[in-house]
CHARMM-style PDB file with segment names, atoms N, HN, CA, C and O in Angstrom:
ATOM      1  N   MET     1       0.824  -1.186   0.000  1.00  0.00      PROA
ATOM      2  CA  MET     1       0.000   0.000   0.000  1.00  0.00      PROA
ATOM      3  C   MET     1       0.871   1.253   0.000  1.00  0.00      PROA
ATOM      4  O   MET     1       0.634   2.191  -0.760  1.00  0.00      PROA
ATOM      5  N   ASN     2       1.872   1.249   0.857  1.00  0.00      PROA
ATOM      6  HN  ASN     2       2.065   0.487   1.475  1.00  0.00      PROA
ATOM      7  CA  ASN     2       2.736   2.424   0.936  1.00  0.00      PROA
ATOM      8  C   ASN     2       3.636   2.547  -0.284  1.00  0.00      PROA
ATOM      9  O   ASN     2       3.920   3.657  -0.735  1.00  0.00      PROA
ATOM     10  N   ALA     3       4.088   1.417  -0.823  1.00  0.00      PROA
ATOM     11  HN  ALA     3       3.857   0.516  -0.456  1.00  0.00      PROA
ATOM     12  CA  ALA     3       5.010   1.448  -1.964  1.00  0.00      PROA
ATOM     13  C   ALA     3       4.320   1.963  -3.219  1.00  0.00      PROA
ATOM     14  O   ALA     3       4.944   2.672  -4.008  1.00  0.00      PROA
ATOM     15  N   VAL     4       3.055   1.629  -3.423  1.00  0.00      PROA
ATOM     16  HN  VAL     4       2.548   1.053  -2.782  1.00  0.00      PROA
ATOM     17  CA  VAL     4       2.342   2.025  -4.629  1.00  0.00      PROA
ATOM     18  C   VAL     4       1.480   3.263  -4.386  1.00  0.00      PROA
ATOM     19  O   VAL     4       1.431   4.160  -5.228  1.00  0.00      PROA
ATOM     20  N   GLY     5       0.809   3.313  -3.255  1.00  0.00      PROA
ATOM     21  HN  GLY     5       0.849   2.585  -2.572  1.00  0.00      PROA
ATOM     22  CA  GLY     5      -0.151   4.382  -2.995  1.00  0.00      PROA
ATOM     23  C   GLY     5       0.463   5.744  -2.765  1.00  0.00      PROA
ATOM     24  O   GLY     5      -0.039   6.743  -3.280  1.00  0.00      PROA
ATOM     25  N   ARG     6       1.540   5.803  -2.000  1.00  0.00      PROA
ATOM     26  HN  ARG     6       1.947   4.991  -1.581  1.00  0.00      PROA
ATOM     27  CA  ARG     6       2.149   7.102  -1.683  1.00  0.00      PROA
ATOM     28  C   ARG     6       2.646   7.817  -2.931  1.00  0.00      PROA
ATOM     29  O   ARG     6       2.298   8.982  -3.128  1.00  0.00      PROA
ATOM     30  N   PRO     7       3.449   7.173  -3.791  1.00  0.00      PROA
ATOM     31  CA  PRO     7       3.875   7.881  -4.997  1.00  0.00      PROA
ATOM     32  C   PRO     7       2.705   8.270  -5.909  1.00  0.00      PROA
ATOM     33  O   PRO     7       2.744   9.320  -6.550  1.00  0.00      PROA
ATOM     34  N   PHE     8       1.678   7.437  -5.969  1.00  0.00      PROA
ATOM     35  HN  PHE     8       1.647   6.584  -5.448  1.00  0.00      PROA
ATOM     36  CA  PHE     8       0.512   7.742  -6.793  1.00  0.00      PROA
ATOM     37  C   PHE     8      -0.207   8.992  -6.276  1.00  0.00      PROA
ATOM     38  O   PHE     8      -0.532   9.894  -7.049  1.00  0.00      PROA
ATOM     39  N   ILE     9      -0.447   9.035  -4.974  1.00  0.00      PROA
ATOM     40  HN  ILE     9      -0.183   8.303  -4.347  1.00  0.00      PROA
ATOM     41  CA  ILE     9      -1.158  10.182  -4.402  1.00  0.00      PROA
ATOM     42  C   ILE     9      -0.319  11.446  -4.516  1.00  0.00      PROA
ATOM     43  O   ILE     9      -0.845  12.509  -4.844  1.00  0.00      PROA
ATOM     44  N   ILE    10       0.977  11.346  -4.249  1.00  0.00      PROA
ATOM     45  HN  ILE    10       1.405  10.482  -3.983  1.00  0.00      PROA
ATOM     46  CA  ILE    10       1.847  12.516  -4.369  1.00  0.00      PROA
ATOM     47  C   ILE    10       1.907  12.979  -5.822  1.00  0.00      PROA
ATOM     48  O   ILE    10       1.941  14.180  -6.090  1.00  0.00      PROA
ATOM     49  N   GLY    11       1.919  12.035  -6.755  1.00  0.00      PROA
ATOM     50  HN  GLY    11       1.890  11.060  -6.537  1.00  0.00      PROA
ATOM     51  CA  GLY    11       1.913  12.391  -8.169  1.00  0.00      PROA
ATOM     52  C   GLY    11       0.635  13.100  -8.583  1.00  0.00      PROA
ATOM     53  O   GLY    11       0.663  13.983  -9.440  1.00  0.00      PROA
ATOM     54  N   ARG    12      -0.499  12.715  -7.974  1.00  0.00      PROA
ATOM     55  HN  ARG    12      -0.522  11.998  -7.277  1.00  0.00      PROA
ATOM     56  CA  ARG    12      -1.782  13.343  -8.317  1.00  0.00      PROA
ATOM     57  C   ARG    12      -1.960  14.693  -7.628  1.00  0.00      PROA
ATOM     58  O   ARG    12      -2.493  15.630  -8.222  1.00  0.00      PROA
ATOM     59  N   LEU    13      -1.510  14.793  -6.365  1.00  0.00      PROA
ATOM     60  HN  LEU    13      -1.077  14.031  -5.883  1.00  0.00      PROA
ATOM     61  CA  LEU    13      -1.732  16.018  -5.605  1.00  0.00      PROA
ATOM     62  C   LEU    13      -0.589  17.018  -5.733  1.00  0.00      PROA
ATOM     63  O   LEU    13      -0.788  18.216  -5.535  1.00  0.00      PROA
ATOM     64  N   GLY    14       0.598  16.535  -6.059  1.00  0.00      PROA
ATOM     65  HN  GLY    14       0.759  15.561  -6.219  1.00  0.00      PROA
ATOM     66  CA  GLY    14       1.745  17.428  -6.194  1.00  0.00      PROA
ATOM     67  C   GLY    14       2.719  17.245  -5.041  1.00  0.00      PROA
ATOM     68  O   GLY    14       2.357  16.696  -4.001  1.00  0.00      PROA
ATOM     69  N   PRO    15       3.944  17.700  -5.222  1.00  0.00      PROA
ATOM     70  CA  PRO    15       4.977  17.492  -4.201  1.00  0.00      PROA
ATOM     71  C   PRO    15       4.722  18.257  -2.906  1.00  0.00      PROA
ATOM     72  O   PRO    15       5.274  17.891  -1.867  1.00  0.00      PROA
ATOM     73  N   GLU    16       3.905  19.305  -2.937  1.00  0.00      PROA
ATOM     74  HN  GLU    16       3.458  19.602  -3.780  1.00  0.00      PROA
ATOM     75  CA  GLU    16       3.644  20.054  -1.706  1.00  0.00      PROA
ATOM     76  C   GLU    16       2.849  19.249  -0.682  1.00  0.00      PROA
ATOM     77  O   GLU    16       2.809  19.613   0.493  1.00  0.00      PROA
ATOM     78  N   PHE    17       2.223  18.171  -1.112  1.00  0.00      PROA
ATOM     79  HN  PHE    17       2.256  17.876  -2.066  1.00  0.00      PROA
ATOM     80  CA  PHE    17       1.465  17.316  -0.193  1.00  0.00      PROA
ATOM     81  C   PHE    17       2.282  16.134   0.327  1.00  0.00      PROA
ATOM     82  O   PHE    17       1.735  15.276   1.018  1.00  0.00      PROA
ATOM     83  N   SER    18       3.558  16.068   0.018  1.00  0.00      PROA
ATOM     84  HN  SER    18       4.003  16.765  -0.544  1.00  0.00      PROA
ATOM     85  CA  SER    18       4.376  14.918   0.418  1.00  0.00      PROA
ATOM     86  C   SER    18       4.583  14.843   1.923  1.00  0.00      PROA
ATOM     87  O   SER    18       4.827  13.757   2.449  1.00  0.00      PROA
ATOM     88  N   THR    19       4.495  15.962   2.630  1.00  0.00      PROA
ATOM     89  HN  THR    19       4.297  16.845   2.203  1.00  0.00      PROA
ATOM     90  CA  THR    19       4.708  15.934   4.079  1.00  0.00      PROA
ATOM     91  C   THR    19       3.454  15.558   4.852  1.00  0.00      PROA
ATOM     92  O   THR    19       3.540  15.261   6.043  1.00  0.00      PROA
ATOM     93  N   ILE    20       2.305  15.561   4.217  1.00  0.00      PROA
ATOM     94  HN  ILE    20       2.235  15.803   3.249  1.00  0.00      PROA
ATOM     95  CA  ILE    20       1.054  15.231   4.910  1.00  0.00      PROA
ATOM     96  C   ILE    20       1.067  13.781   5.379  1.00  0.00      PROA
ATOM     97  O   ILE    20       0.649  13.489   6.499  1.00  0.00      PROA
ATOM     98  N   PHE    21       1.535  12.885   4.546  1.00  0.00      PROA
ATOM     99  HN  PHE    21       1.875  13.122   3.636  1.00  0.00      PROA
ATOM    100  CA  PHE    21       1.433  11.456   4.831  1.00  0.00      PROA
ATOM    101  C   PHE    21       2.567  10.926   5.683  1.00  0.00      PROA
ATOM    102  O   PHE    21       2.432   9.847   6.259  1.00  0.00      PROA
ATOM    103  N   GLY    22       3.664  11.627   5.787  1.00  0.00      PROA
ATOM    104  HN  GLY    22       3.773  12.504   5.319  1.00  0.00      PROA
ATOM    105  CA  GLY    22       4.801  11.111   6.529  1.00  0.00      PROA
ATOM    106  C   GLY    22       5.413   9.952   5.769  1.00  0.00      PROA
ATOM    107  O   GLY    22       5.505   9.983   4.541  1.00  0.00      PROA
ATOM    108  N   ASN    23       5.827   8.940   6.489  1.00  0.00      PROA
ATOM    109  HN  ASN    23       5.753   8.914   7.486  1.00  0.00      PROA
ATOM    110  CA  ASN    23       6.463   7.783   5.860  1.00  0.00      PROA
ATOM    111  C   ASN    23       5.466   6.746   5.374  1.00  0.00      PROA
ATOM    112  O   ASN    23       5.759   5.999   4.441  1.00  0.00      PROA
ATOM    113  N   GLU    24       4.298   6.690   5.988  1.00  0.00      PROA
ATOM    114  HN  GLU    24       4.061   7.298   6.746  1.00  0.00      PROA
ATOM    115  CA  GLU    24       3.332   5.643   5.663  1.00  0.00      PROA
ATOM    116  C   GLU    24       1.942   6.221   5.450  1.00  0.00      PROA
ATOM    117  O   GLU    24       1.515   7.123   6.171  1.00  0.00      PROA
ATOM    118  N   ILE    25       1.243   5.694   4.457  1.00  0.00      PROA
ATOM    119  HN  ILE    25       1.590   4.962   3.872  1.00  0.00      PROA
ATOM    120  CA  ILE    25      -0.153   6.063   4.238  1.00  0.00      PROA
ATOM    121  C   ILE    25      -1.041   5.201   5.140  1.00  0.00      PROA
ATOM    122  O   ILE    25      -1.933   5.706   5.821  1.00  0.00      PROA
ATOM    123  N   ALA    26      -0.782   3.911   5.131  1.00  0.00      PROA
ATOM    124  HN  ALA    26      -0.057   3.501   4.578  1.00  0.00      PROA
ATOM    125  CA  ALA    26      -1.587   2.978   5.921  1.00  0.00      PROA
ATOM    126  C   ALA    26      -0.666   1.990   6.605  1.00  0.00      PROA
ATOM    127  O   ALA    26       0.400   1.643   6.097  1.00  0.00      PROA
ATOM    128  N   ARG    27      -1.102   1.553   7.756  1.00  0.00      PROA
ATOM    129  HN  ARG    27      -1.968   1.835   8.169  1.00  0.00      PROA
ATOM    130  CA  ARG    27      -0.341   0.557   8.496  1.00  0.00      PROA
ATOM    131  C   ARG    27      -1.233  -0.665   8.688  1.00  0.00      PROA
ATOM    132  O   ARG    27      -2.177  -0.637   9.477  1.00  0.00      PROA
ATOM    133  N   LEU    28      -0.930  -1.718   7.972  1.00  0.00      PROA
ATOM    134  HN  LEU    28      -0.163  -1.741   7.331  1.00  0.00      PROA
ATOM    135  CA  LEU    28      -1.697  -2.962   8.060  1.00  0.00      PROA
ATOM    136  C   LEU    28      -0.845  -4.015   8.745  1.00  0.00      PROA
ATOM    137  O   LEU    28       0.188  -4.434   8.221  1.00  0.00      PROA
ATOM    138  N   SER    29      -1.284  -4.434   9.912  1.00  0.00      PROA
ATOM    139  HN  SER    29      -2.123  -4.093  10.338  1.00  0.00      PROA
ATOM    140  CA  SER    29      -0.566  -5.486  10.626  1.00  0.00      PROA
ATOM    141  C   SER    29      -1.131  -6.840  10.195  1.00  0.00      PROA
ATOM    142  O   SER    29      -2.245  -6.914   9.676  1.00  0.00      PROA
ATOM    143  N   PRO    30      -0.373  -7.894  10.406  1.00  0.00      PROA
ATOM    144  CA  PRO    30      -0.897  -9.229  10.073  1.00  0.00      PROA
ATOM    145  C   PRO    30      -2.185  -9.552  10.834  1.00  0.00      PROA
ATOM    146  O   PRO    30      -3.058 -10.247  10.313  1.00  0.00      PROA
ATOM    147  N   GLU    31      -2.304  -9.051  12.058  1.00  0.00      PROA
ATOM    148  HN  GLU    31      -1.595  -8.486  12.481  1.00  0.00      PROA
ATOM    149  CA  GLU    31      -3.516  -9.294  12.837  1.00  0.00      PROA
ATOM    150  C   GLU    31      -4.729  -8.643  12.189  1.00  0.00      PROA
ATOM    151  O   GLU    31      -5.820  -9.214  12.190  1.00  0.00      PROA
ATOM    152  N   MET    32      -4.540  -7.448  11.636  1.00  0.00      PROA
ATOM    153  HN  MET    32      -3.655  -6.984  11.635  1.00  0.00      PROA
ATOM    154  CA  MET    32      -5.653  -6.766  10.965  1.00  0.00      PROA
ATOM    155  C   MET    32      -6.074  -7.507   9.706  1.00  0.00      PROA
ATOM    156  O   MET    32      -7.266  -7.602   9.412  1.00  0.00      PROA
ATOM    157  N   ILE    33      -5.120  -8.025   8.969  1.00  0.00      PROA
ATOM    158  HN  ILE    33      -4.152  -7.948   9.208  1.00  0.00      PROA
ATOM    159  CA  ILE    33      -5.436  -8.774   7.753  1.00  0.00      PROA
ATOM    160  C   ILE    33      -6.177 -10.060   8.099  1.00  0.00      PROA
ATOM    161  O   ILE    33      -7.162 -10.405   7.445  1.00  0.00      PROA
ATOM    162  N   ILE    34      -5.711 -10.770   9.120  1.00  0.00      PROA
ATOM    163  HN  ILE    34      -4.911 -10.491   9.651  1.00  0.00      PROA
ATOM    164  CA  ILE    34      -6.364 -12.016   9.541  1.00  0.00      PROA
ATOM    165  C   ILE    34      -7.770 -11.729  10.063  1.00  0.00      PROA
ATOM    166  O   ILE    34      -8.703 -12.471   9.757  1.00  0.00      PROA
ATOM    167  N   ALA    35      -7.935 -10.660  10.849  1.00  0.00      PROA
ATOM    168  HN  ALA    35      -7.177 -10.057  11.098  1.00  0.00      PROA
ATOM    169  CA  ALA    35      -9.261 -10.304  11.366  1.00  0.00      PROA
ATOM    170  C   ALA    35     -10.206  -9.952  10.226  1.00  0.00      PROA
ATOM    171  O   ALA    35     -11.372 -10.346  10.253  1.00  0.00      PROA
ATOM    172  N   GLY    36      -9.733  -9.225   9.233  1.00  0.00      PROA
ATOM    173  HN  GLY    36      -8.785  -8.905   9.211  1.00  0.00      PROA
ATOM    174  CA  GLY    36     -10.569  -8.880   8.087  1.00  0.00      PROA
ATOM    175  C   GLY    36     -11.000 -10.101   7.304  1.00  0.00      PROA
ATOM    176  O   GLY    36     -12.156 -10.208   6.894  1.00  0.00      PROA
ATOM    177  N   LEU    37     -10.073 -11.020   7.095  1.00  0.00      PROA
ATOM    178  HN  LEU    37      -9.134 -10.932   7.427  1.00  0.00      PROA
ATOM    179  CA  LEU    37     -10.424 -12.264   6.397  1.00  0.00      PROA
ATOM    180  C   LEU    37     -11.419 -13.088   7.198  1.00  0.00      PROA
ATOM    181  O   LEU    37     -12.353 -13.656   6.633  1.00  0.00      PROA
ATOM    182  N   ALA    38     -11.226 -13.157   8.511  1.00  0.00      PROA
ATOM    183  HN  ALA    38     -10.467 -12.696   8.971  1.00  0.00      PROA
ATOM    184  CA  ALA    38     -12.137 -13.932   9.361  1.00  0.00      PROA
ATOM    185  C   ALA    38     -13.544 -13.340   9.320  1.00  0.00      PROA
ATOM    186  O   ALA    38     -14.525 -14.076   9.214  1.00  0.00      PROA
ATOM    187  N   ILE    39     -13.644 -12.026   9.403  1.00  0.00      PROA
ATOM    188  HN  ILE    39     -12.847 -11.428   9.489  1.00  0.00      PROA
ATOM    189  CA  ILE    39     -14.958 -11.375   9.355  1.00  0.00      PROA
ATOM    190  C   ILE    39     -15.624 -11.616   8.003  1.00  0.00      PROA
ATOM    191  O   ILE    39     -16.823 -11.887   7.944  1.00  0.00      PROA
ATOM    192  N   ALA    40     -14.857 -11.520   6.920  1.00  0.00      PROA
ATOM    193  HN  ALA    40     -13.883 -11.300   6.968  1.00  0.00      PROA
ATOM    194  CA  ALA    40     -15.417 -11.752   5.582  1.00  0.00      PROA
ATOM    195  C   ALA    40     -15.907 -13.192   5.437  1.00  0.00      PROA
ATOM    196  O   ALA    40     -16.965 -13.434   4.856  1.00  0.00      PROA
ATOM    197  N   ILE    41     -15.146 -14.136   5.957  1.00  0.00      PROA
ATOM    198  HN  ILE    41     -14.286 -13.939   6.429  1.00  0.00      PROA
ATOM    199  CA  ILE    41     -15.545 -15.550   5.869  1.00  0.00      PROA
ATOM    200  C   ILE    41     -16.802 -15.804   6.682  1.00  0.00      PROA
ATOM    201  O   ILE    41     -17.707 -16.496   6.216  1.00  0.00      PROA
ATOM    202  N   ILE    42     -16.876 -15.258   7.887  1.00  0.00      PROA
ATOM    203  HN  ILE    42     -16.141 -14.696   8.266  1.00  0.00      PROA
ATOM    204  CA  ILE    42     -18.055 -15.464   8.739  1.00  0.00      PROA
ATOM    205  C   ILE    42     -19.311 -14.886   8.086  1.00  0.00      PROA
ATOM    206  O   ILE    42     -20.348 -15.547   8.042  1.00  0.00      PROA
ATOM    207  N   PHE    43     -19.219 -13.657   7.580  1.00  0.00      PROA
ATOM    208  HN  PHE    43     -18.377 -13.119   7.616  1.00  0.00      PROA
ATOM    209  CA  PHE    43     -20.393 -13.051   6.945  1.00  0.00      PROA
ATOM    210  C   PHE    43     -20.802 -13.784   5.681  1.00  0.00      PROA
ATOM    211  O   PHE    43     -21.995 -13.929   5.415  1.00  0.00      PROA
ATOM    212  N   SER    44     -19.843 -14.249   4.900  1.00  0.00      PROA
ATOM    213  HN  SER    44     -18.874 -14.131   5.116  1.00  0.00      PROA
ATOM    214  CA  SER    44     -20.215 -14.966   3.679  1.00  0.00      PROA
ATOM    215  C   SER    44     -20.834 -16.324   3.998  1.00  0.00      PROA
ATOM    216  O   SER    44     -21.746 -16.768   3.301  1.00  0.00      PROA
ATOM    217  N   LEU    45     -20.345 -16.986   5.044  1.00  0.00      PROA
ATOM    218  HN  LEU    45     -19.603 -16.626   5.610  1.00  0.00      PROA
ATOM    219  CA  LEU    45     -20.966 -18.249   5.449  1.00  0.00      PROA
ATOM    220  C   LEU    45     -22.392 -18.025   5.936  1.00  0.00      PROA
ATOM    221  O   LEU    45     -23.299 -18.778   5.583  1.00  0.00      PROA
ATOM    222  N   LEU    46     -22.588 -16.991   6.748  1.00  0.00      PROA
ATOM    223  HN  LEU    46     -21.851 -16.379   7.035  1.00  0.00      PROA
ATOM    224  CA  LEU    46     -23.944 -16.699   7.226  1.00  0.00      PROA
ATOM    225  C   LEU    46     -24.872 -16.319   6.083  1.00  0.00      PROA
ATOM    226  O   LEU    46     -26.041 -16.706   6.075  1.00  0.00      PROA
ATOM    227  N   ALA    47     -24.365 -15.573   5.128  1.00  0.00      PROA
ATOM    228  HN  ALA    47     -23.416 -15.259   5.134  1.00  0.00      PROA
ATOM    229  CA  ALA    47     -25.185 -15.171   3.987  1.00  0.00      PROA
ATOM    230  C   ALA    47     -25.559 -16.362   3.114  1.00  0.00      PROA
ATOM    231  O   ALA    47     -26.595 -16.331   2.449  1.00  0.00      PROA
ATOM    232  N   GLY    48     -24.753 -17.392   3.101  1.00  0.00      PROA
ATOM    233  HN  GLY    48     -23.912 -17.418   3.641  1.00  0.00      PROA
ATOM    234  CA  GLY    48     -25.072 -18.582   2.313  1.00  0.00      PROA
ATOM    235  C   GLY    48     -25.884 -19.608   3.071  1.00  0.00      PROA
ATOM    236  O   GLY    48     -26.727 -20.292   2.491  1.00  0.00      PROA
ATOM    237  N   ILE    49     -25.634 -19.719   4.377  1.00  0.00      PROA
ATOM    238  HN  ILE    49     -24.950 -19.163   4.848  1.00  0.00      PROA
ATOM    239  CA  ILE    49     -26.310 -20.744   5.175  1.00  0.00      PROA
ATOM    240  C   ILE    49     -27.773 -20.383   5.433  1.00  0.00      PROA
ATOM    241  O   ILE    49     -28.639 -21.256   5.378  1.00  0.00      PROA
ATOM    242  N   TYR    50     -28.057 -19.127   5.710  1.00  0.00      PROA
ATOM    243  HN  TYR    50     -27.353 -18.418   5.755  1.00  0.00      PROA
ATOM    244  CA  TYR    50     -29.430 -18.730   6.036  1.00  0.00      PROA
ATOM    245  C   TYR    50     -30.416 -19.066   4.911  1.00  0.00      PROA
ATOM    246  O   TYR    50     -31.428 -19.711   5.189  1.00  0.00      PROA
ATOM    247  N   PRO    51     -30.175 -18.666   3.661  1.00  0.00      PROA
ATOM    248  CA  PRO    51     -31.129 -19.032   2.609  1.00  0.00      PROA
ATOM    249  C   PRO    51     -31.190 -20.542   2.370  1.00  0.00      PROA
ATOM    250  O   PRO    51     -32.244 -21.077   2.024  1.00  0.00      PROA
ATOM    251  N   ALA    52     -30.073 -21.219   2.554  1.00  0.00      PROA
ATOM    252  HN  ALA    52     -29.217 -20.785   2.835  1.00  0.00      PROA
ATOM    253  CA  ALA    52     -30.080 -22.673   2.354  1.00  0.00      PROA
ATOM    254  C   ALA    52     -30.937 -23.356   3.417  1.00  0.00      PROA
ATOM    255  O   ALA    52     -31.694 -24.272   3.098  1.00  0.00      PROA
ATOM    256  N   LEU    53     -30.831 -22.934   4.653  1.00  0.00      PROA
ATOM    257  HN  LEU    53     -30.216 -22.189   4.912  1.00  0.00      PROA
ATOM    258  CA  LEU    53     -31.665 -23.517   5.712  1.00  0.00      PROA
ATOM    259  C   LEU    53     -33.142 -23.196   5.488  1.00  0.00      PROA
ATOM    260  O   LEU    53     -34.014 -24.030   5.731  1.00  0.00      PROA
ATOM    261  N   LYS    54     -33.405 -22.001   5.030  1.00  0.00      PROA
ATOM    262  HN  LYS    54     -32.697 -21.323   4.832  1.00  0.00      PROA
ATOM    263  CA  LYS    54     -34.790 -21.618   4.748  1.00  0.00      PROA
ATOM    264  C   LYS    54     -35.354 -22.465   3.607  1.00  0.00      PROA
ATOM    265  O   LYS    54     -36.521 -22.854   3.646  1.00  0.00      PROA
ATOM    266  N   ALA    55     -34.546 -22.749   2.605  1.00  0.00      PROA
ATOM    267  HN  ALA    55     -33.598 -22.433   2.573  1.00  0.00      PROA
ATOM    268  CA  ALA    55     -35.008 -23.551   1.465  1.00  0.00      PROA
ATOM    269  C   ALA    55     -35.209 -25.011   1.850  1.00  0.00      PROA
ATOM    270  O   ALA    55     -36.056 -25.688   1.266  1.00  0.00      PROA
ATOM    271  N   THR    56     -34.448 -25.510   2.821  1.00  0.00      PROA
ATOM    272  HN  THR    56     -33.760 -24.961   3.295  1.00  0.00      PROA
ATOM    273  CA  THR    56     -34.627 -26.912   3.222  1.00  0.00      PROA
ATOM    274  C   THR    56     -35.957 -27.148   3.906  1.00  0.00      PROA
ATOM    275  O   THR    56     -36.456 -28.273   3.918  1.00  0.00      PROA
ATOM    276  N   ARG    57     -36.542 -26.100   4.477  1.00  0.00      PROA
ATOM    277  HN  ARG    57     -36.137 -25.186   4.467  1.00  0.00      PROA
ATOM    278  CA  ARG    57     -37.831 -26.244   5.149  1.00  0.00      PROA
ATOM    279  C   ARG    57     -39.012 -26.124   4.196  1.00  0.00      PROA
ATOM    280  O   ARG    57     -40.162 -26.286   4.605  1.00  0.00      PROA
ATOM    281  N   MET    58     -38.734 -25.844   2.937  1.00  0.00      PROA
ATOM    282  HN  MET    58     -37.800 -25.713   2.605  1.00  0.00      PROA
ATOM    283  CA  MET    58     -39.801 -25.630   1.963  1.00  0.00      PROA
ATOM    284  C   MET    58     -39.993 -26.860   1.077  1.00  0.00      PROA
ATOM    285  O   MET    58     -39.153 -27.758   1.030  1.00  0.00      PROA
ATOM    286  N   ASN    59     -41.094 -26.869   0.399  1.00  0.00      PROA
ATOM    287  HN  ASN    59     -41.778 -26.140   0.437  1.00  0.00      PROA
ATOM    288  CA  ASN    59     -41.351 -27.861  -0.624  1.00  0.00      PROA
ATOM    289  C   ASN    59     -40.331 -27.612  -1.744  1.00  0.00      PROA
ATOM    290  O   ASN    59     -40.128 -26.457  -2.118  1.00  0.00      PROA
ATOM    291  N   PRO    60     -39.689 -28.638  -2.288  1.00  0.00      PROA
ATOM    292  CA  PRO    60     -38.664 -28.430  -3.319  1.00  0.00      PROA
ATOM    293  C   PRO    60     -39.164 -27.650  -4.533  1.00  0.00      PROA
ATOM    294  O   PRO    60     -38.414 -26.853  -5.096  1.00  0.00      PROA
ATOM    295  N   VAL    61     -40.381 -27.855  -4.937  1.00  0.00      PROA
ATOM    296  HN  VAL    61     -40.990 -28.502  -4.479  1.00  0.00      PROA
ATOM    297  CA  VAL    61     -40.917 -27.136  -6.087  1.00  0.00      PROA
ATOM    298  C   VAL    61     -41.038 -25.641  -5.766  1.00  0.00      PROA
ATOM    299  O   VAL    61     -40.728 -24.801  -6.611  1.00  0.00      PROA
ATOM    300  N   GLU    62     -41.484 -25.309  -4.560  1.00  0.00      PROA
ATOM    301  HN  GLU    62     -41.736 -25.992  -3.874  1.00  0.00      PROA
ATOM    302  CA  GLU    62     -41.589 -23.906  -4.163  1.00  0.00      PROA
ATOM    303  C   GLU    62     -40.209 -23.267  -4.008  1.00  0.00      PROA
ATOM    304  O   GLU    62     -40.026 -22.094  -4.336  1.00  0.00      PROA
ATOM    305  N   ALA    63     -39.260 -24.019  -3.518  1.00  0.00      PROA
ATOM    306  HN  ALA    63     -39.409 -24.972  -3.251  1.00  0.00      PROA
ATOM    307  CA  ALA    63     -37.918 -23.487  -3.332  1.00  0.00      PROA
ATOM    308  C   ALA    63     -37.255 -23.143  -4.670  1.00  0.00      PROA
ATOM    309  O   ALA    63     -36.510 -22.168  -4.773  1.00  0.00      PROA
ATOM    310  N   ILE    64     -37.534 -23.948  -5.678  1.00  0.00      PROA
ATOM    311  HN  ILE    64     -38.140 -24.740  -5.594  1.00  0.00      PROA
ATOM    312  CA  ILE    64     -36.944 -23.696  -6.996  1.00  0.00      PROA
ATOM    313  C   ILE    64     -37.717 -22.600  -7.734  1.00  0.00      PROA
ATOM    314  O   ILE    64     -37.137 -21.854  -8.524  1.00  0.00      PROA
ATOM    315  N   ARG    65     -39.026 -22.502  -7.478  1.00  0.00      PROA
ATOM    316  HN  ARG    65     -39.497 -23.108  -6.837  1.00  0.00      PROA
ATOM    317  CA  ARG    65     -39.881 -21.608  -8.238  1.00  0.00      PROA
ATOM    318  C   ARG    65     -39.481 -20.138  -8.133  1.00  0.00      PROA
ATOM    319  O   ARG    65     -39.425 -19.444  -9.147  1.00  0.00      PROA
ATOM    320  N   GLY    66     -39.209 -19.664  -6.948  1.00  0.00      PROA
ATOM    321  HN  GLY    66     -39.254 -20.229  -6.124  1.00  0.00      PROA
ATOM    322  CA  GLY    66     -38.893 -18.248  -6.887  1.00  0.00      PROA
ATOM    323  C   GLY    66     -38.808 -17.700  -5.486  1.00  0.00      PROA
ATOM    324  O   GLY    66     -38.593 -18.437  -4.524  1.00  0.00      PROA
ATOM    325  N   PRO    67     -38.982 -16.377  -5.378  1.00  0.00      PROA
ATOM    326  CA  PRO    67     -38.842 -15.694  -4.091  1.00  0.00      PROA
ATOM    327  C   PRO    67     -39.794 -16.259  -3.051  1.00  0.00      PROA
ATOM    328  O   PRO    67     -40.910 -16.692  -3.338  1.00  0.00      PROA
ATOM    329  N   TRP    68     -39.296 -16.229  -1.849  1.00  0.00      PROA
ATOM    330  HN  TRP    68     -38.390 -15.878  -1.615  1.00  0.00      PROA
ATOM    331  CA  TRP    68     -40.072 -16.831  -0.753  1.00  0.00      PROA
ATOM    332  C   TRP    68     -40.926 -15.775  -0.163  1.00  0.00      PROA
ATOM    333  OT1 TRP    68     -41.673 -16.039   0.779  1.00  0.00      PROA
TER     334      TRP     68
END
């Protein structure tokens, strides 16, 4: 992020903005990356499991037909 983003932003805004960001634009620790992945996995599993459980309680023809 810092290697690509900082030169890009400075190139777009001009050299007078180079002191605003300091040495780093963003600081991403491994813990933050792992937490973000875990949250994304949990939400995607919940988003997939809920409709599947709802469809299992329905008649198969109704489940295939359309909106519940």
